[in-house]
Structure formats: structure tokens, C-alpha cells
C-alpha positions in Angstrom: 18.5 100.1 108.4 21.6 98.8 110.2 24.9 100.2 109.2 27.1 97.8 107.3 29.7 96.1 109.4 32.2 96.1 106.6 32.4 98.0 103.3 34.6 96.4 100.6 35.9 98.0 97.4 37.7 96.1 94.6 40.5 98.1 93.1 42.1 95.3 91.2 40.7 91.8 90.4 42.9 90.5 87.6 45.7 87.9 88.0 49.2 87.6 86.8 49.5 90.7 84.7 47.5 93.8 84.2 45.2 93.4 81.1 43.3 96.6 80.2 41.2 96.8 77.1 37.7 96.7 75.8 37.3 92.9 76.4 38.1 93.3 80.1 36.5 96.7 80.9 33.6 95.4 82.9 35.5 93.3 85.4 38.7 95.2 85.2 42.3 94.8 84.1 44.2 95.9 87.3 46.0 93.3 89.4 44.8 92.5 93.0 44.0 95.1 95.5 41.0 95.1 97.9 40.0 97.9 100.3 38.0 97.0 103.5 36.5 99.6 105.8 35.3 98.9 109.3 32.3 100.7 110.8 34.7 103.3 112.4 36.3 103.8 108.9 39.5 101.9 109.7 41.2 101.2 106.4 42.5 97.7 105.6 44.2 97.0 102.3 44.8 93.5 100.9 47.6 93.3 98.3 49.3 96.0 96.3 48.8 95.1 92.7 48.3 97.8 90.1 44.9 98.6 91.6 46.5 100.2 94.6 47.6 103.2 92.5 44.0 104.3 92.0 43.2 103.6 95.7 46.1 105.8 96.6 44.6 108.7 94.7 41.3 108.2 96.4 42.9 108.1 99.8 44.9 111.3 99.3 41.7 113.1 98.3 40.1 112.4 101.7 40.4 114.7 104.7 43.2 114.0 107.2 46.4 111.9 106.9 46.3 108.4 105.5 46.5 105.6 108.1 46.1 102.1 106.9 47.1 98.4 107.4 48.4 96.7 104.3 48.1 92.9 104.3 50.2 91.1 101.6 49.3 87.6 100.6 52.7 87.0 99.1 55.4 88.7 97.0 54.6 87.6 93.4 54.7 90.5 90.9 51.0 90.9 90.4 50.5 91.4 94.2 53.2 94.0 94.8 53.8 95.8 91.5 51.7 98.8 92.5 53.8 99.6 95.6 56.1 102.2 94.1 53.0 104.0 92.6 51.0 104.2 95.8 51.0 108.0 96.3 50.5 108.0 100.1 53.9 106.4 100.6 55.5 109.7 99.6 53.6 111.8 102.1 55.3 112.3 105.5 51.9 112.4 107.2 51.0 108.9 106.1 51.3 105.8 108.4 51.1 102.4 106.9 51.5 99.1 108.9 52.5 96.3 106.5 51.7 92.7 107.4 53.1 89.7 105.6 55.1 86.5 105.8 58.8 86.0 105.7 60.0 84.3 102.6 62.4 81.8 104.0 65.0 83.8 105.8 64.1 87.1 104.2 62.1 89.6 106.2 59.3 91.6 104.6 61.0 95.0 105.0 63.9 93.8 102.9 61.5 92.4 100.3 59.5 95.6 100.3 62.6 97.8 99.9 63.9 95.5 97.2 60.9 96.5 95.0 62.5 99.9 94.6 66.1 98.8 94.0 67.8 100.7 91.1 67.7 97.7 88.8 63.9 97.7 88.9 62.8 101.3 89.7 64.2 104.8 89.3 63.1 106.2 92.6 64.9 104.7 95.7 63.2 103.2 98.7 64.7 106.0 100.8 62.5 108.5 99.0 59.4 107.1 100.8 58.4 109.7 103.3 55.6 107.8 105.1 56.1 106.2 108.4 56.1 102.4 107.8 55.8 99.6 110.4 56.4 96.0 109.4 54.7 93.0 111.1 55.4 89.4 110.3 52.6 86.8 110.4 53.1 84.7 113.5 50.1 82.4 113.5 48.1 84.7 115.7 45.2 86.9 114.7 45.9 90.6 114.5 43.2 92.4 116.6 42.7 96.1 117.1 39.6 98.2 118.0 37.2 95.3 117.4 38.7 94.3 114.0 40.2 90.8 113.8 42.3 89.7 110.9 43.3 86.0 110.8 45.6 84.3 108.3 46.1 80.8 106.9 48.8 79.4 104.7 47.4 78.3 101.3 48.6 76.1 98.4 50.6 78.4 96.2 54.3 78.7 95.4 56.3 80.6 98.0 55.0 81.5 101.5 51.4 82.5 100.6 48.6 83.3 102.9 44.9 84.0 102.8 43.1 86.3 105.2 39.8 86.4 107.1 38.4 89.7 108.5 35.9 89.7 111.4 34.0 92.6 112.9 31.3 91.5 115.3 29.4 88.7 113.5 30.3 89.9 110.0 33.1 88.1 108.2 34.8 88.2 104.8 37.8 86.2 103.5 40.3 86.9 100.8 42.2 84.1 99.1 43.3 85.2 95.6 46.0 82.5 95.0 45.1 79.0 96.2 45.3 75.7 94.3 42.7 73.7 96.1 43.3 70.4 94.4 46.3 68.9 92.7 50.1 69.4 92.7 52.4 69.1 95.7 52.8 71.9 98.3 54.1 72.1 101.9 50.4 72.2 103.0 47.6 70.1 101.7 45.7 66.8 102.2 42.4 66.2 104.0 43.6 67.7 107.2 44.5 71.0 105.5 41.2 71.0 103.7 39.3 70.5 107.0 41.2 73.4 108.4 40.3 75.5 105.4 36.6 74.7 105.7 36.7 75.7 109.4 38.7 78.9 108.6 35.9 79.8 106.1 33.0 78.5 108.1 30.2 81.1 108.2 32.0 83.7 106.1 29.6 86.1 104.5 31.7 87.1 101.6 34.7 85.2 100.1 37.0 86.4 97.3 38.7 83.2 96.0 41.0 82.3 93.2 39.1 81.0 90.2 41.6 81.4 87.4 41.0 78.3 85.3 38.1 76.4 83.8 37.9 72.6 84.3 39.2 72.1 80.7 42.2 74.4 81.2 43.3 73.1 84.5 45.0 69.8 83.5 47.7 71.6 81.5 48.2 74.2 84.3 48.3 72.0 87.4 51.0 73.3 89.7 50.6 76.9 88.7 49.0 77.7 92.0 45.5 78.4 91.0 42.0 76.8 91.2 39.1 76.4 88.8 35.7 78.0 89.1 34.1 74.7 89.9 36.6 73.8 92.6 36.2 77.2 94.3 32.4 76.9 94.3 32.4 73.4 95.7 34.8 74.3 98.5 32.8 77.5 99.4 29.6 75.4 99.4 31.2 72.8 101.7 32.3 75.5 104.1 28.9 77.2 104.4 30.1 80.4 102.8 27.2 82.8 102.0 28.6 84.6 98.9 31.5 83.7 96.7 33.0 86.2 94.3 35.4 84.7 91.8 38.8 86.5 91.8 42.2 86.6 90.1 40.8 86.5 86.6 43.1 85.1 84.0 44.6 87.9 81.9 43.1 86.5 78.7 39.6 85.9 80.2 37.1 88.2 78.6 34.1 89.8 80.3 31.8 87.7 78.1 33.5 84.5 79.1 33.3 85.4 82.8 29.5 86.1 82.5 29.0 82.8 80.7 30.9 80.8 83.3 29.0 82.6 86.1 25.6 81.8 84.5 26.5 78.2 84.0 27.6 77.7 87.6 24.6 79.5 89.0 22.4 77.1 87.0 24.4 74.1 88.3 24.2 75.2 92.0 20.4 75.9 91.7 20.0 72.4 90.3 21.8 71.0 93.3 19.7 73.0 95.7 22.7 75.0 97.0 22.1 78.3 98.8 25.6 79.7 97.8 25.4 83.0 96.0 27.9 83.5 93.2 29.4 86.7 91.7 32.4 87.9 89.7 34.7 90.5 91.4 34.6 93.7 89.4 37.0 96.5 89.6 35.4 99.6 91.2 32.6 97.6 92.7 31.6 98.3 96.4 30.1 95.5 98.4 28.6 95.6 101.9 29.0 92.8 104.5 26.4 92.9 107.3 26.1 90.7 110.3 23.4 88.1 109.6 20.4 88.1 111.9 19.6 84.7 113.4 
């Protein structure tokens, strides 16, 4: 059997605010964090919600110093609130390269340091012992040792980006906050949608924002999030192989997610679509292999 090109672990799948409890135990209550491992075990981390705390404990239990690239989609609370609790940051043997977009005139190092200002957190930024390197998104793909990470601006308040990872012929994409239809943003329209379809063309596994139902969306237009139906339609148009719904609403129960998944699978089957659907679950490991042609 061929080795997987990419190994993906979900450490946080919830949106907006952590929501632990019996009603969310199956799909998880931690906010966004995704770990991606390349065949040579390079560690890529996407977002630093509360899920990154548990990932940090796992990383520190492995042999050797922690070396990782952290890609931030944006700086809203649910995507950064785990930073001060990420254990490897306090280890001088750790190296973390942090990628993200400037927010207007503010660089990402200033934003990152601000998370640990005395008003918000008791431990100062200067207490971080790890070696940190900061890289701003510049429209070009980041490539190293056969791993390519591309970015695309998406429709969400502030400067927010989605990512696509490619190793050989295997691809995954991560877009946890993206309002596909409705509201006004600096990006949008049919041209942007064509660019999005091309960005996702042939992706084997897509984690995409699916925070609202069709009934909920009209009263939440402009909040920066999509519906389950919108995400499935877009993924189908782009030729995505597997779509996993992500950024679950804090109040969404496991039972509701399972019912929505079942209904959409039935609808896609009726339409003759080959798109596979799933719900991102905290702690779940997924494999992405290059498809044989």
C-alpha cells in the first residue's frame, strides 16, 4: 500500500467560541486548529484556536525539538485564542515560522505579540522562549522540500485567507471562514468565484465553512459564513473529491450535524454527484493520497 501523501488531524473544529459539553462531544468543542503532516513528517499547523493547546502537548511528547509552520487565516478570537497556551512556545529548542496577512498597516508580529499584552493575559510576550520567524503573505506560494502552500483571500471581515496544500499530486484546502454568497466584501463577484473554483480544482480534501443552515442564513448575512448547501454546491462545481464541513456553530449539536449531513448526502446522491461529504470531528485523523489516473 502506498504511503499517504498527507496526514491530517483535526484538533479544533468549532467556530466563534469553544463549546464543550455532552451535546458537542462527538464533533468537538475546541475552536479551529488543523495539523497537516507531509510524508517526511514536516509539521504544518493551520490556525491557533483552543485546539492548539492539545496539539502542543502532543508535539512536546515527541522526540526531538518542535519545528513547525503555523498558517493563520486571520486574527479573529476563535483562530488565535490558543496561542498563549501552546506549550512549545515556551521551549527554547522550538522553532515556529508564522505565516499570515497584515491587517491594514499592522504587521503580524505586532498582532501576535498583542495577544499577550497585560490587559489580556498575565504572561508577557517576552516570556516566549521559542525562536519565532514571521512571514507575511505576498501572493506567492510558500514552497519548501516539495511542500507547496498557496493562499487566497476569502469573503470574511478583516484580511482573511484560505490555504491550499500540495505535495506531489495530493491536495487539501482549508477555508474555515468564507461567506460564499451575499453581503459586500472587497472580494467577490463572478470573477472571484471563478478564481475560487480554480483554486480548489482537483482538491482531494476540503475543510470549508458551513456554519449556518439555509433557514438561519437570512438573519445572519454579513457575518462572514456560509451554509452547508452553499459549501456543498461550490465544492461540487470545483470538482473537489471530499468536503468536510467545518467551523460548526457553537450551539450546533452533534445530532443536528448528523441529520444535516444525512440530508445533504441524500440530495447529492439524487443529483448524481460524486462529491463525498463529512463533518470535521475533533481528534479525527484523515489521509490524503494522490489519486491514480
